[in-house]
VEXTOR-225627 format. One record per residue (C-alpha): residue in one letter; chain; x, y, z negated. Coordinates in nm, 2 decimals, padded with zeros to 4 digits. Layout:
SITE vexkol bake      u      v      w
SITE      A    A      X      Y      Z
...
END
This chain:
SITE vexkol bake      u      v      w
SITE      M    A  00.00  00.00  00.00
SITE      I    A  00.29  00.24 -00.08
SITE      Q    A  00.42  00.19  00.27
SITE      I    A  00.09  00.26  00.43
SITE      I    A  00.06  00.61  00.28
SITE      P    A  00.33  00.76  00.51
SITE      I    A  00.16  00.62  00.81
SITE      H    A -00.16  00.78  00.71
SITE      L    A  00.02  01.11  00.66
SITE      F    A  00.18  01.07  01.00
SITE      I    A -00.15  01.01  01.17
SITE      L    A -00.31  01.30  00.98
SITE      G    A -00.02  01.52  01.10
SITE      L    A -00.08  01.43  01.46
SITE      I    A -00.45  01.51  01.44
SITE      L    A -00.40  01.84  01.25
SITE      G    A -00.11  01.93  01.47
SITE      S    A -00.34  01.91  01.77
SITE      F    A -00.59  02.13  01.58
SITE      Y    A -00.31  02.38  01.49
SITE      N    A -00.23  02.41  01.86
SITE      V    A -00.59  02.51  01.92
SITE      I    A -00.59  02.77  01.64
SITE      G    A -00.25  02.91  01.74
SITE      L    A -00.37  02.96  02.10
SITE      R    A -00.72  03.09  02.03
SITE      V    A -00.70  03.31  01.72
SITE      P    A -00.48  03.58  01.88
SITE      K    A -00.73  03.60  02.17
SITE      S    A -01.02  03.62  01.92
SITE      E    A -01.17  03.30  02.07
SITE      G    A -01.36  03.06  01.85
SITE      F    A -01.21  02.71  01.80
SITE      F    A -01.52  02.54  01.67
SITE      T    A -01.78  02.67  01.92
SITE      S    A -01.62  02.58  02.25
SITE      R    A -01.46  02.27  02.39
SITE      S    A -01.10  02.23  02.49
SITE      S    A -01.04  02.29  02.85
SITE      C    A -00.75  02.31  03.10
SITE      P    A -00.60  02.66  03.10
SITE      Y    A -00.56  02.65  03.48
SITE      C    A -00.87  02.50  03.63
SITE      G    A -01.10  02.55  03.33
SITE      K    A -01.23  02.19  03.33
SITE      S    A -01.35  02.07  02.99
SITE      L    A -01.14  01.79  02.86
SITE      K    A -01.28  01.45  02.77
SITE      W    A -01.21  01.28  02.44
SITE      F    A -00.95  01.05  02.59
SITE      E    A -00.76  01.35  02.72
SITE      L    A -00.73  01.49  02.37
SITE      I    A -00.56  01.20  02.19
SITE      P    A -00.25  01.36  02.02
SITE      V    A  00.08  01.28  02.21
SITE      V    A -00.07  00.97  02.37
SITE      S    A -00.28  01.16  02.62
SITE      F    A  00.01  01.37  02.72
SITE      F    A  00.22  01.07  02.82
SITE      L    A -00.06  00.87  02.97
SITE      Q    A -00.13  01.17  03.20
SITE      R    A  00.24  01.22  03.27
SITE      G    A  00.22  01.57  03.14
SITE      E    A -00.04  01.68  03.40
SITE      C    A -00.40  01.78  03.41
SITE      R    A -00.62  01.50  03.56
SITE      S    A -00.82  01.75  03.76
SITE      C    A -00.57  02.00  03.90
SITE      N    A -00.24  01.83  03.84
SITE      K    A -00.09  02.13  03.68
SITE      S    A  00.18  02.07  03.42
SITE      I    A  00.06  02.05  03.06
SITE      S    A  00.29  02.25  02.82
SITE      I    A  00.53  02.04  02.62
SITE      L    A  00.44  02.26  02.33
SITE      Y    A  00.13  02.05  02.25
SITE      P    A  00.30  01.72  02.18
SITE      F    A  00.60  01.90  02.02
SITE      V    A  00.38  02.06  01.76
SITE      E    A  00.19  01.74  01.70
SITE      V    A  00.50  01.54  01.64
SITE      C    A  00.67  01.81  01.43
SITE      T    A  00.36  01.84  01.21
SITE      S    A  00.36  01.46  01.15
SITE      F    A  00.73  01.44  01.08
SITE      L    A  00.72  01.73  00.84
SITE      F    A  00.41  01.59  00.66
SITE      V    A  00.59  01.26  00.60
SITE      S    A  00.91  01.44  00.50
SITE      S    A  00.72  01.64  00.24
SITE      L    A  00.60  01.32  00.08
SITE      Y    A  00.96  01.19  00.04
SITE      V    A  01.09  01.53 -00.08
SITE      F    A  00.82  01.62 -00.33
SITE      G    A  00.64  01.29 -00.40
SITE      W    A  00.28  01.29 -00.53
SITE      S    A  00.27  01.64 -00.69
SITE      I    A  00.10  01.98 -00.66
SITE      E    A  00.41  02.09 -00.47
SITE      L    A  00.33  01.83 -00.20
SITE      I    A  00.00  02.02 -00.14
SITE      V    A  00.19  02.35 -00.13
SITE      S    A  00.43  02.19  00.12
SITE      L    A  00.15  02.05  00.35
SITE      L    A -00.02  02.39  00.35
SITE      F    A  00.30  02.57  00.42
SITE      I    A  00.38  02.34  00.71
SITE      S    A  00.03  02.39  00.84
SITE      L    A  00.07  02.77  00.83
SITE      S    A  00.41  02.74  01.00
SITE      M    A  00.29  02.53  01.29
SITE      I    A  00.00  02.77  01.36
SITE      I    A  00.24  03.07  01.36
SITE      F    A  00.49  02.88  01.57
SITE      V    A  00.23  02.83  01.85
SITE      S    A  00.09  03.18  01.84
SITE      D    A  00.44  03.35  01.83
SITE      I    A  00.58  03.13  02.10
SITE      K    A  00.28  03.19  02.32
SITE      Y    A  00.19  03.56  02.25
SITE      M    A  00.47  03.69  02.02
SITE      V    A  00.20  03.75  01.76
SITE      I    A  00.16  03.64  01.40
SITE      P    A -00.21  03.69  01.34
SITE      D    A -00.31  03.86  01.01
SITE      S    A -00.62  03.65  00.99
SITE      V    A -00.41  03.33  00.97
SITE      L    A -00.19  03.48  00.70
SITE      L    A -00.49  03.60  00.50
SITE      F    A -00.66  03.26  00.52
SITE      F    A -00.36  03.09  00.36
SITE      L    A -00.27  03.36  00.11
SITE      P    A -00.53  03.27 -00.16
SITE      F    A -00.44  02.90 -00.14
SITE      F    A -00.07  02.98 -00.22
SITE      L    A -00.17  03.22 -00.49
SITE      V    A -00.39  02.97 -00.67
SITE      L    A -00.14  02.69 -00.63
SITE      R    A  00.14  02.90 -00.77
SITE      I    A -00.08  02.97 -01.07
SITE      F    A -00.13  02.59 -01.14
SITE      N    A  00.22  02.50 -01.03
SITE      P    A  00.44  02.81 -01.09
SITE      L    A  00.80  02.85 -01.00
SITE      Q    A  01.05  02.90 -01.28
SITE      P    A  01.05  03.17 -01.40
SITE      W    A  00.68  03.22 -01.35
SITE      Y    A  00.72  03.56 -01.19
SITE      D    A  00.96  03.43 -00.92
SITE      S    A  00.68  03.41 -00.67
SITE      I    A  00.59  03.77 -00.72
SITE      L    A  00.95  03.89 -00.69
SITE      G    A  01.00  03.66 -00.39
SITE      A    A  00.70  03.82 -00.21
SITE      I    A  00.84  04.17 -00.29
SITE      V    A  01.19  04.08 -00.17
SITE      G    A  01.06  03.92  00.15
SITE      V    A  00.85  04.22  00.24
SITE      V    A  01.11  04.48  00.14
SITE      L    A  01.39  04.30  00.32
SITE      L    A  01.21  04.27  00.65
SITE      A    A  01.08  04.63  00.62
SITE      I    A  01.44  04.75  00.59
SITE      I    A  01.53  04.54  00.89
SITE      I    A  01.24  04.68  01.09
SITE      I    A  01.34  05.04  01.00
SITE      I    A  01.71  04.99  01.07
SITE      S    A  01.65  04.81  01.40
SITE      K    A  01.37  05.06  01.50
SITE      G    A  01.11  04.79  01.56
SITE      G    A  01.35  04.50  01.64
SITE      M    A  01.13  04.28  01.43
SITE      G    A  00.75  04.30  01.39
SITE      A    A  00.52  04.37  01.10
SITE      G    A  00.39  04.01  01.14
SITE      D    A  00.74  03.88  01.05
SITE      M    A  00.74  04.10  00.74
SITE      K    A  00.40  03.98  00.62
SITE      F    A  00.50  03.62  00.69
SITE      F    A  00.81  03.66  00.48
SITE      G    A  00.58  03.79  00.20
SITE      L    A  00.40  03.46  00.20
SITE      I    A  00.73  03.27  00.22
SITE      G    A  00.84  03.46 -00.10
SITE      I    A  00.53  03.34 -00.28
SITE      V    A  00.60  02.98 -00.18
SITE      L    A  00.98  02.98 -00.23
SITE      G    A  01.08  03.25 -00.48
SITE      V    A  01.36  03.50 -00.45
SITE      K    A  01.67  03.27 -00.40
SITE      K    A  01.51  03.05 -00.14
SITE      T    A  01.35  03.34  00.04
SITE      L    A  01.69  03.50  00.07
SITE      L    A  01.83  03.17  00.18
SITE      S    A  01.56  03.12  00.44
SITE      F    A  01.64  03.47  00.58
SITE      F    A  02.00  03.38  00.62
SITE      L    A  01.92  03.04  00.78
SITE      S    A  01.67  03.21  01.01
SITE      T    A  01.92  03.47  01.14
SITE      L    A  02.18  03.20  01.17
SITE      T    A  01.95  02.97  01.37
SITE      G    A  01.83  03.27  01.58
SITE      A    A  02.19  03.37  01.66
SITE      V    A  02.30  03.02  01.76
SITE      V    A  01.99  02.93  01.96
SITE      S    A  01.97  03.27  02.13
SITE      G    A  02.34  03.25  02.22
SITE      I    A  02.29  02.91  02.38
SITE      L    A  01.98  03.02  02.57
SITE      L    A  02.16  03.33  02.70
SITE      G    A  02.46  03.12  02.79
SITE      V    A  02.26  02.88  03.01
SITE      G    A  02.05  03.16  03.16
SITE      I    A  01.71  03.06  03.01
SITE      I    A  01.66  03.41  02.86
SITE      E    A  01.81  03.74  02.96
SITE      R    A  01.98  04.00  02.74
SITE      N    A  01.75  04.28  02.60
SITE      N    A  01.44  04.06  02.67
SITE      P    A  01.22  04.04  02.36
SITE      I    A  01.21  03.69  02.20
SITE      P    A  00.98  03.57  01.92
SITE      F    A  01.16  03.55  01.58
SITE      G    A  00.88  03.36  01.41
SITE      P    A  01.01  03.01  01.51
SITE      Y    A  01.35  03.09  01.37
SITE      I    A  01.19  03.21  01.04
SITE      I    A  01.00  02.88  01.03
SITE      V    A  01.31  02.67  01.08
SITE      G    A  01.50  02.87  00.81
SITE      A    A  01.20  02.86  00.56
SITE      I    A  01.14  02.49  00.60
SITE      M    A  01.51  02.41  00.56
SITE      A    A  01.51  02.63  00.24
SITE      H    A  01.19  02.47  00.12
SITE      F    A  01.32  02.11  00.16
SITE      F    A  01.69  02.15  00.08
SITE      G    A  01.72  02.49 -00.08
SITE      D    A  01.84  02.37 -00.42
SITE      E    A  02.10  02.15 -00.27
SITE      I    A  02.23  02.42 -00.04
SITE      I    A  02.24  02.68 -00.32
SITE      H    A  02.42  02.45 -00.55
SITE      W    A  02.67  02.35 -00.28
SITE      Y    A  02.74  02.72 -00.21
SITE      I    A  02.79  02.81 -00.57
SITE      S    A  03.03  02.52 -00.62
SITE      I    A  03.24  02.65 -00.33
SITE      V    A  03.24  03.01 -00.46
SITE      I    A  03.34  02.93 -00.82
SITE      R    A  03.60  02.66 -00.72
END
């Protein structure tokens, strides 16, 4: 029975990952995601149930729409698989605890933002506001130590990004700043600062590679949300180990 639980979480991650794709694509356009059926973005044909099976349908259809043969974005299965993998990883990192619920919600928020920022370079306020009360309540029942660390983390996250926005004259968006505010509630001060460092490091490395191979051009705007997500999840899962490792090097 113990081994079955991760499989359940993996399947749940695939299903919810598919749903997060829909939310991330529709919310920035103010489209309802409960009132209308999924359809091909090219020909507009409504998709049947067997065309909506997470990951499986993508490969069975060879990454193409059955009606117009246009390519289906790899973003869909990527988000589904990432959500599943991160859900299962959360169980192994946090076990059966309130922090597991925090982690699953944080991953859910991150996947929705990943889709919306990749597609539209927008982090919707409505998505952040939806998750905010959940994180506040969970941090009341499962506070960080000290208890005010979440409050300070939120302040540090917002102020840090606000300074970056001012210095860079809009190089980063207000959505990134608000997102870091929620990250601060979840992670606290130290891990929020660590997530910022890891985000900028990841952004620099990946952007450098993309520039080098010609996928993006210099001075073209790129979404920073995905890098924030990578840095924040790394800090969420491995923050204590990374901080202890860094301190051990400094005081050696």
